[in-house]
LOFI-47362 format. One record per residue (C-alpha): x, y, z; residue in one letter. Coordinates in nm, 3 decimals. Layout:
BEGIN
[pt [X; Y; Z]; 'A']
...
//
This chain:
BEGIN
[pt [-0.641; -1.125; -3.341]; 'M']
[pt [-0.922; -0.899; -3.244]; 'S']
[pt [-0.842; -0.673; -3.509]; 'R']
[pt [-0.900; -0.900; -3.802]; 'R']
[pt [-1.282; -0.981; -3.724]; 'P']
[pt [-1.355; -0.611; -3.679]; 'S']
[pt [-1.205; -0.536; -4.035]; 'T']
[pt [-1.401; -0.804; -4.188]; 'S']
[pt [-1.723; -0.689; -4.031]; 'T']
[pt [-1.671; -0.334; -4.146]; 'Q']
[pt [-1.590; -0.444; -4.501]; 'R']
[pt [-1.923; -0.659; -4.494]; 'G']
[pt [-2.124; -0.332; -4.406]; 'I']
[pt [-1.969; -0.142; -4.677]; 'G']
[pt [-1.962; -0.377; -4.966]; 'T']
[pt [-2.235; -0.645; -4.874]; 'G']
[pt [-2.591; -0.644; -4.897]; 'S']
[pt [-2.635; -0.344; -4.682]; 'L']
[pt [-2.405; -0.138; -4.921]; 'G']
[pt [-2.658; -0.160; -5.202]; 'G']
[pt [-2.963; -0.083; -5.026]; 'T']
[pt [-2.920; 0.293; -4.983]; 'F']
[pt [-2.829; 0.603; -5.184]; 'H']
[pt [-2.436; 0.642; -5.191]; 'P']
[pt [-2.430; 0.965; -4.986]; 'K']
[pt [-2.685; 0.870; -4.717]; 'S']
[pt [-2.539; 0.540; -4.705]; 'S']
[pt [-2.190; 0.664; -4.626]; 'S']
[pt [-2.356; 0.889; -4.361]; 'R']
[pt [-2.542; 0.607; -4.204]; 'R']
[pt [-2.261; 0.391; -4.233]; 'L']
[pt [-2.023; 0.643; -4.046]; 'L']
[pt [-2.297; 0.681; -3.770]; 'S']
[pt [-2.346; 0.319; -3.722]; 'K']
[pt [-1.967; 0.270; -3.708]; 'T']
[pt [-1.912; 0.535; -3.438]; 'L']
[pt [-2.206; 0.395; -3.241]; 'M']
[pt [-2.062; 0.040; -3.260]; 'F']
[pt [-1.729; 0.165; -3.148]; 'L']
[pt [-1.857; 0.370; -2.859]; 'G']
[pt [-2.053; 0.057; -2.739]; 'L']
[pt [-1.730; -0.151; -2.765]; 'I']
[pt [-1.546; 0.112; -2.560]; 'L']
[pt [-1.813; 0.113; -2.296]; 'I']
[pt [-1.822; -0.270; -2.265]; 'I']
[pt [-1.432; -0.267; -2.256]; 'G']
[pt [-1.422; -0.025; -1.979]; 'Y']
[pt [-1.706; -0.213; -1.776]; 'T']
[pt [-1.514; -0.524; -1.803]; 'F']
[pt [-1.188; -0.392; -1.710]; 'R']
[pt [-1.325; -0.226; -1.391]; 'D']
[pt [-1.548; -0.526; -1.299]; 'S']
[pt [-1.537; -0.842; -1.486]; 'G']
[pt [-1.167; -0.802; -1.579]; 'G']
[pt [-1.075; -0.782; -1.222]; 'A']
[pt [-1.268; -1.090; -1.138]; 'Q']
[pt [-1.122; -1.290; -1.413]; 'V']
[pt [-0.773; -1.186; -1.301]; 'K']
[pt [-0.853; -1.292; -0.928]; 'E']
[pt [-0.983; -1.617; -1.067]; 'S']
[pt [-0.667; -1.694; -1.261]; 'L']
[pt [-0.455; -1.582; -0.941]; 'A']
[pt [-0.666; -1.833; -0.731]; 'R']
[pt [-0.597; -2.120; -0.987]; 'I']
[pt [-0.211; -2.050; -1.003]; 'E']
[pt [-0.201; -2.028; -0.618]; 'D']
[pt [-0.376; -2.359; -0.593]; 'D']
[pt [-0.144; -2.495; -0.857]; 'F']
[pt [0.213; -2.399; -0.702]; 'T']
[pt [0.352; -2.316; -0.363]; 'C']
[pt [0.630; -2.130; -0.518]; 'T']
[pt [0.427; -1.827; -0.539]; 'S']
[pt [0.342; -1.881; -0.170]; 'E']
[pt [0.715; -1.878; -0.090]; 'V']
[pt [0.730; -1.524; -0.212]; 'Q']
[pt [0.425; -1.418; -0.016]; 'R']
[pt [0.574; -1.559; 0.307]; 'A']
[pt [0.918; -1.433; 0.252]; 'M']
[pt [0.864; -1.121; 0.485]; 'P']
[pt [0.751; -1.338; 0.766]; 'Y']
[pt [1.048; -1.584; 0.704]; 'L']
[pt [1.272; -1.291; 0.747]; 'K']
[pt [1.125; -1.210; 1.078]; 'M']
[pt [1.141; -1.560; 1.182]; 'A']
[pt [1.509; -1.634; 1.067]; 'Y']
[pt [1.673; -1.300; 1.062]; 'G']
[pt [2.029; -1.302; 0.935]; 'D']
[pt [1.984; -1.652; 0.802]; 'S']
[pt [1.765; -1.529; 0.514]; 'V']
[pt [2.078; -1.363; 0.392]; 'H']
[pt [2.211; -1.681; 0.258]; 'K']
[pt [1.930; -1.888; 0.093]; 'V']
[pt [1.898; -2.190; -0.127]; 'L']
[pt [1.571; -2.224; -0.295]; 'H']
[pt [1.464; -2.561; -0.427]; 'V']
[pt [1.173; -2.612; -0.663]; 'G']
[pt [1.006; -2.533; -0.999]; 'P']
[pt [1.027; -2.175; -1.104]; 'D']
[pt [1.317; -2.117; -0.861]; 'T']
[pt [1.438; -1.837; -1.078]; 'C']
[pt [1.136; -1.618; -0.973]; 'S']
[pt [1.212; -1.657; -0.610]; 'V']
[pt [1.596; -1.611; -0.672]; 'V']
[pt [1.544; -1.291; -0.873]; 'E']
[pt [1.351; -1.141; -0.608]; 'K']
[pt [1.599; -1.222; -0.326]; 'L']
[pt [1.887; -1.093; -0.518]; 'L']
[pt [1.730; -0.760; -0.550]; 'K']
[pt [1.756; -0.715; -0.177]; 'E']
[pt [2.057; -0.579; -0.005]; 'E']
[pt [2.303; -0.812; 0.154]; 'E']
[pt [2.126; -1.116; 0.034]; 'T']
[pt [2.282; -1.419; -0.117]; 'E']
[pt [2.056; -1.652; -0.318]; 'A']
[pt [2.094; -1.958; -0.508]; 'W']
[pt [1.843; -2.200; -0.666]; 'G']
[pt [1.790; -2.552; -0.771]; 'V']
[pt [1.531; -2.621; -1.054]; 'E']
[pt [1.444; -2.998; -1.058]; 'P']
[pt [1.309; -3.000; -1.389]; 'Y']
[pt [1.402; -2.865; -1.730]; 'D']
[pt [1.423; -2.492; -1.820]; 'T']
[pt [1.331; -2.524; -2.197]; 'E']
[pt [1.060; -2.269; -2.153]; 'D']
[pt [1.247; -2.061; -1.928]; 'A']
[pt [1.274; -1.690; -2.000]; 'D']
[pt [1.611; -1.498; -2.085]; 'R']
[pt [1.658; -1.374; -1.717]; 'N']
[pt [1.629; -1.749; -1.582]; 'C']
[pt [1.864; -1.870; -1.856]; 'R']
[pt [2.115; -1.617; -1.742]; 'S']
[pt [2.099; -1.742; -1.383]; 'L']
[pt [2.151; -2.082; -1.502]; 'V']
[pt [2.444; -1.980; -1.702]; 'H']
[pt [2.607; -1.795; -1.415]; 'K']
[pt [2.566; -2.093; -1.197]; 'G']
[pt [2.340; -1.918; -0.954]; 'I']
[pt [2.063; -2.156; -1.052]; 'V']
[pt [2.138; -2.528; -1.106]; 'R']
[pt [1.926; -2.774; -1.293]; 'V']
[pt [1.956; -3.075; -1.087]; 'S']
[pt [1.758; -3.397; -1.028]; 'D']
[pt [1.693; -3.389; -0.647]; 'I']
[pt [1.642; -3.752; -0.612]; 'K']
[pt [2.036; -3.747; -0.608]; 'F']
[pt [2.283; -3.566; -0.374]; 'P']
[pt [2.312; -3.200; -0.464]; 'L']
[pt [2.657; -3.071; -0.563]; 'P']
[pt [2.704; -2.863; -0.247]; 'Y']
[pt [2.914; -2.897; 0.058]; 'R']
[pt [2.763; -2.956; 0.406]; 'A']
[pt [2.621; -2.632; 0.563]; 'K']
[pt [2.663; -2.435; 0.244]; 'S']
[pt [2.370; -2.228; 0.310]; 'F']
[pt [2.204; -2.073; 0.623]; 'S']
[pt [1.840; -2.160; 0.519]; 'L']
[pt [1.697; -2.396; 0.263]; 'V']
[pt [1.342; -2.340; 0.129]; 'V']
[pt [1.172; -2.599; -0.074]; 'I']
[pt [0.828; -2.570; -0.266]; 'S']
[pt [0.641; -2.772; -0.516]; 'D']
[pt [0.919; -3.046; -0.529]; 'A']
[pt [0.872; -3.304; -0.244]; 'V']
[pt [0.489; -3.354; -0.334]; 'D']
[pt [0.619; -3.536; -0.647]; 'Y']
[pt [0.861; -3.763; -0.478]; 'L']
[pt [0.791; -4.111; -0.347]; 'S']
[pt [0.881; -4.212; -0.005]; 'P']
[pt [1.183; -4.409; -0.154]; 'K']
[pt [1.332; -4.075; -0.275]; 'Y']
[pt [1.208; -3.869; 0.011]; 'L']
[pt [1.425; -4.070; 0.245]; 'N']
[pt [1.726; -3.940; 0.053]; 'K']
[pt [1.634; -3.608; -0.059]; 'T']
[pt [1.513; -3.458; 0.261]; 'I']
[pt [1.813; -3.559; 0.449]; 'P']
[pt [2.041; -3.423; 0.176]; 'D']
[pt [1.867; -3.084; 0.181]; 'L']
[pt [1.914; -3.073; 0.563]; 'A']
[pt [2.287; -3.160; 0.497]; 'R']
[pt [2.349; -2.851; 0.306]; 'V']
[pt [2.170; -2.622; 0.552]; 'S']
[pt [2.330; -2.488; 0.868]; 'S']
[pt [2.019; -2.334; 1.022]; 'T']
[pt [1.722; -2.520; 0.890]; 'G']
[pt [1.470; -2.624; 0.622]; 'L']
[pt [1.130; -2.444; 0.536]; 'V']
[pt [0.924; -2.689; 0.336]; 'I']
[pt [0.617; -2.576; 0.149]; 'F']
[pt [0.375; -2.857; 0.058]; 'T']
[pt [0.022; -2.890; -0.063]; 'G']
[pt [-0.280; -2.978; 0.154]; 'Y']
[pt [-0.446; -3.326; 0.099]; 'P']
[pt [-0.737; -3.290; -0.138]; 'G']
[pt [-0.590; -3.015; -0.339]; 'H']
[pt [-0.502; -3.228; -0.621]; 'S']
[pt [-0.233; -3.088; -0.878]; 'R']
[pt [-0.223; -3.393; -1.121]; 'A']
[pt [-0.304; -3.178; -1.430]; 'E']
[pt [-0.235; -3.320; -1.767]; 'V']
[pt [0.050; -3.085; -1.847]; 'P']
[pt [0.228; -3.176; -1.529]; 'E']
[pt [0.257; -3.543; -1.594]; 'L']
[pt [0.489; -3.493; -1.875]; 'S']
[pt [0.708; -3.241; -1.680]; 'K']
[pt [0.708; -3.408; -1.352]; 'F']
[pt [0.681; -3.784; -1.448]; 'G']
[pt [0.425; -3.849; -1.185]; 'R']
[pt [0.121; -3.679; -1.033]; 'P']
[pt [0.160; -3.489; -0.709]; 'A']
[pt [0.075; -3.656; -0.384]; 'K']
[pt [-0.049; -3.428; -0.111]; 'M']
[pt [0.021; -3.565; 0.225]; 'R']
[pt [-0.117; -3.472; 0.572]; 'S']
[pt [0.073; -3.282; 0.834]; 'S']
[pt [0.062; -3.598; 1.054]; 'S']
[pt [0.219; -3.806; 0.784]; 'W']
[pt [0.493; -3.552; 0.751]; 'W']
[pt [0.538; -3.532; 1.121]; 'G']
[pt [0.602; -3.914; 1.138]; 'K']
[pt [0.832; -3.880; 0.840]; 'F']
[pt [1.039; -3.627; 1.000]; 'F']
[pt [1.083; -3.820; 1.323]; 'V']
[pt [1.188; -4.121; 1.109]; 'Q']
[pt [1.458; -3.907; 0.933]; 'T']
[pt [1.589; -3.743; 1.263]; 'G']
[pt [1.456; -3.387; 1.189]; 'L']
[pt [1.307; -3.190; 1.469]; 'V']
[pt [1.072; -2.892; 1.433]; 'E']
[pt [1.225; -2.549; 1.483]; 'N']
[pt [0.987; -2.441; 1.753]; 'E']
[pt [1.137; -2.095; 1.805]; 'A']
[pt [1.105; -2.036; 1.408]; 'A']
[pt [0.754; -2.145; 1.417]; 'V']
[pt [0.651; -1.898; 1.705]; 'K']
[pt [0.819; -1.610; 1.534]; 'K']
[pt [0.671; -1.688; 1.191]; 'F']
[pt [0.325; -1.721; 1.329]; 'E']
[pt [0.339; -1.403; 1.537]; 'Q']
[pt [0.466; -1.182; 1.247]; 'S']
[pt [0.213; -1.353; 1.001]; 'A']
[pt [-0.090; -1.299; 1.240]; 'T']
[pt [-0.013; -0.928; 1.283]; 'K']
[pt [-0.040; -0.896; 0.910]; 'S']
[pt [-0.343; -1.135; 0.878]; 'S']
[pt [-0.141; -1.364; 0.656]; 'Y']
[pt [-0.267; -1.713; 0.596]; 'T']
[pt [-0.076; -1.967; 0.390]; 'S']
[pt [-0.248; -2.178; 0.128]; 'R']
[pt [0.013; -2.426; 0.155]; 'C']
[pt [0.143; -2.627; 0.459]; 'Q']
[pt [0.475; -2.492; 0.591]; 'I']
[pt [0.720; -2.707; 0.799]; 'F']
[pt [1.002; -2.537; 0.993]; 'H']
[pt [1.278; -2.794; 1.069]; 'L']
[pt [1.611; -2.778; 1.236]; 'K']
[pt [1.923; -2.886; 1.044]; 'S']
[pt [2.126; -3.178; 1.166]; 'Y']
[pt [2.397; -3.102; 1.442]; 'D']
//
């Protein structure tokens, strides 16, 4: 896109009103000189933008993406989850949008089994994600209904950017079902209240805007569904996170599975 305006500008200098003002030879020399100066200026601006402004733009985009999704937070938190859960991270089910990115990363690690459940369509998925779906490693499944897995099929179940879009009616079914397929526990990543994610593009994908609930709301909900906080995992996770100065931008709940 950037090449076309540049070409038309150069043609204007050579054939437009400036072209007939000078003698042909002097005009060519001045045109070449101006062109070189113009290109040099563009290069200087480009390098300056890349070194300063470009980095700021990238950081701003990263902040927007991080505010938008907790799935990216799962990947940032994974080293600390390993510290907290040990061998349980070797057999993981991730549930949430863009689960392919989480599963791909986990599968690259030795002695790690990983599966994913994508609650929404994968029409825009890349080739690697479609391959994972084709192999059955990632399933496209509506989490408002029971998952097609037997009880305690996975050691650890990690959920992100999924429960925020469910009403209490479906949460009462979905969370217990996720606990059913886990043998060790659940790790739930949710947004903080006040951090709205009801962007226009989401409404067509998720069907309803996200609802960010407070930690006290979740605490009451977990009690009602018979889920207990995994205090040992919480302690290990916080200790390892503190040592690395890691701070989550999402709420993280560590829960024990049903006995």
